[in-house]
C-alpha positions in Angstrom: -32.7 17.8 -2.2 -31.1 15.9 -5.1 -31.1 12.2 -5.1 -29.5 11.5 -8.5 -26.2 9.7 -8.5 -24.9 10.6 -11.9 -21.3 11.2 -12.8 -20.2 14.9 -12.5 -17.7 14.2 -15.3 -17.3 11.6 -18.0 -15.2 8.6 -17.4 -11.5 9.6 -17.2 -8.4 7.4 -17.6 -6.0 7.8 -14.7 -2.7 9.5 -15.8 0.5 7.3 -16.1 2.3 9.6 -13.6 -0.2 8.5 -10.8 -1.3 5.0 -11.9 0.3 1.8 -13.2 -1.9 0.0 -15.6 -5.4 1.0 -16.8 -7.4 2.8 -14.2 -10.7 4.7 -14.9 -12.7 6.9 -12.7 -15.9 8.9 -12.6 -16.3 11.9 -10.2 -19.8 11.3 -8.8 -19.8 14.2 -6.3 -17.7 17.2 -5.5 -19.4 19.1 -2.6 -19.7 22.9 -2.7 -19.0 24.9 0.4 -19.7 24.3 3.2 -19.4 20.6 2.0 -15.9 19.6 1.0 -16.8 15.9 0.3 -15.5 14.1 -2.8 -16.8 10.8 -4.2 -15.3 8.9 -7.1 -16.0 5.5 -8.6 -12.7 4.0 -9.5 -12.2 0.9 -11.8 -8.9 -0.9 -11.9 -8.0 -3.5 -14.5 -6.1 -6.6 -13.4 -2.7 -5.5 -11.9 -3.5 -1.8 -12.1 -2.8 0.3 -9.0 -2.2 3.8 -7.7 1.2 5.4 -7.0 2.0 6.1 -3.4 -0.1 9.0 -2.2 -1.7 10.6 0.8 -4.8 12.7 1.6 -4.8 15.8 3.7 -8.1 14.8 5.4 -7.9 11.0 5.0 -9.8 8.7 2.6 -12.4 5.9 2.9 -12.6 3.2 0.2 -15.6 0.9 -0.2 -15.0 -2.1 -2.6 -18.0 -2.8 -4.8 -16.6 -5.6 -6.9 -13.5 -7.7 -7.7 -10.4 -8.3 -5.6 -7.8 -5.8 -4.7 -5.2 -4.5 -2.2 -4.5 -1.6 0.0 -1.3 -0.9 1.9 0.1 1.9 4.0 3.8 2.5 4.0 5.6 0.0 6.3 2.3 -1.8 7.1 0.9 -5.2 6.1 -0.8 -5.7 2.8 -4.6 -5.9 3.1 -6.6 -7.9 0.6 -9.9 -6.2 -0.4 -13.1 -8.1 -1.2 -16.6 -6.8 -2.3 -18.2 -5.1 0.7 -15.0 -4.2 2.5 -14.5 -0.6 3.7 -11.1 0.7 4.8 -10.1 4.1 6.1 -6.6 5.7 5.6 -6.0 8.5 8.2 -4.9 12.0 7.2 -1.3 12.2 5.9 -0.8 8.4 5.7 1.1 7.3 2.6 -0.6 4.4 0.9 -1.5 2.8 -2.4 -4.4 0.6 -3.6 -5.5 -1.3 -6.7 -6.5 -4.6 -8.2 -4.8 -8.0 -7.8 -2.8 -9.2 -10.7 -5.6 -11.5 -11.9 -8.8 -9.6 -11.1 -10.5 -6.4 -11.8 -11.4 -4.2 -8.7 -13.8 -1.4 -8.4 -14.2 0.9 -5.4 -15.9 4.1 -4.2 -13.4 6.6 -2.9 -14.6 9.1 -0.4 -12.5 12.0 0.9 -12.6 15.7 1.8 -10.9 18.8 0.6 -9.0 20.3 3.5 -10.6 23.7 2.9 -7.3 25.4 3.6 -5.9 25.8 0.1 -3.5 22.8 0.6 -3.8 20.0 -1.9 -6.4 17.3 -1.2 -4.0 14.6 -2.4 -0.2 14.5 -2.6 1.2 12.1 -5.1 4.5 10.2 -4.6 6.4 7.6 -6.6 5.0 4.8 -8.6 5.3 1.4 -6.9 8.4 -0.6 -7.7 8.0 -4.2 -8.9 9.1 -5.3 -5.5 6.4 -3.3 -3.7 3.5 -4.7 -5.7 2.7 -8.2 -4.5 3.5 -11.1 -6.7 0.7 -13.7 -7.0 
C-alpha cells in the first residue's frame, strides 16, 4: 500500500479555453484499472473559474481554503467555504471557481467512465452575466 500524497504531475496552468482567470492544478491521483478514480488539487485566483462542463460519472468537490462558488445550470448559486463538500451528479452542466475578491482551493474527485467516453465534456466560458457580481 502506498500512503504518499504527492503530485502525479507538476503544477499545470488551466488552459484559457476551459478557464477564465488564473487556475492551477496538480493531479494527485489517477487510478489504474480497476480503479478509475481521479483526484486533483485545484487553485483559483480571485475571480477565476471554470467554463461550463459536465462529468460522465459525476464529481465531488471539497473546499480546503478560501471562498468560492459552484452552480449547476438553471440552479441557484452555492457559496463555498473551507470544509464544504458538494457533489455534482453525472451529466449535470455546472461551473465552479473563486469569488471575485478571494482565492479558493479545492480537491476535485471524479471517475473515468471506463467506457471510452470522455471523463469531462467542456462547454462555453461563462458570460459576464453568468458570473456573480460582488
